[in-house]
C-alpha positions, 0 to 999 in steps of 0.5 A: 609774274612781273618778269620772266620767272626763275626756274628753281627746279624741274619735276623728275621721275616718280619715286615709289607708288605714293606720288613722290617725285624726284626734283632736279634742283636749280636753287641754292636753298632747296630746303627753304624753297621746297619746304612743306606748305610752300606753293610753287608756280609751274611752267606750264602754268596749267600744271600748278601751282603745286603745294609741297606736302612733304620733302625729304632727301634720299641718296642725295636726291630731293624727293617731294610729294605735292598736295593732290598728287597721291599716286604714281600715275598722278606723279607721272603726269607732272613729270617734266614740269618746271618749278618757277618763282617770281624774280621779285621774290628772290633777294639779290645776291651779294656775290658779283659772280652770281647770275640768273639764266635770264641775266645772261640770255641775250648778251652779246658774246665777244672774245678777249681779242674783240672778235664778235662770236654771237649771242647767248640764247640758252643756258644748259645745266648738265653738271656744268653750266653751258652757254649756248651761243648763236654764232654770228655766222650761223650755228651754235657754240657751247661754251662752259660757263667757268671763270677761265673761259668767261673772264668777264660778264658786263650786264650793264654793257650787255656783253660777255667776254670769252677767252676760248682755248684753241678749237673751242669756237672752230666750226662748232655745229650744235 
């Protein structure tokens, strides 16, 4: 891959006994990305690539069966594997407020008052996206990645502006 790969999903727990697995979807077009016949790179690379044999939705959850993963034991062996794509294979978005994780990691974080907060080190996806910011003075802060709290992302300048409500950045130790 030309750059750091983009995560499009993560293999979850097995579903049933015939090799199906749940997928933690991290792409806005799962029906295209996980279509039968699609070959998907993995992290760790040794786990793949994986070829989608079957895809279906069940109770709001994407279930996939990969070629060669024919039973629950084989499905359990790939649990936790990240499904990734080359960023060059993803068309650019027309939405100026859409970012990939690697666009944000490494950005300097300052408050809307100009105070240095730290650097984005990770993005966590738990129902709501959270920026993990390594504080300049030590420790980490978790900042919800929503427009009200992050009014400006300037990739060209390498910075992200936060408008923290009282208490958000007060001695968070994560």
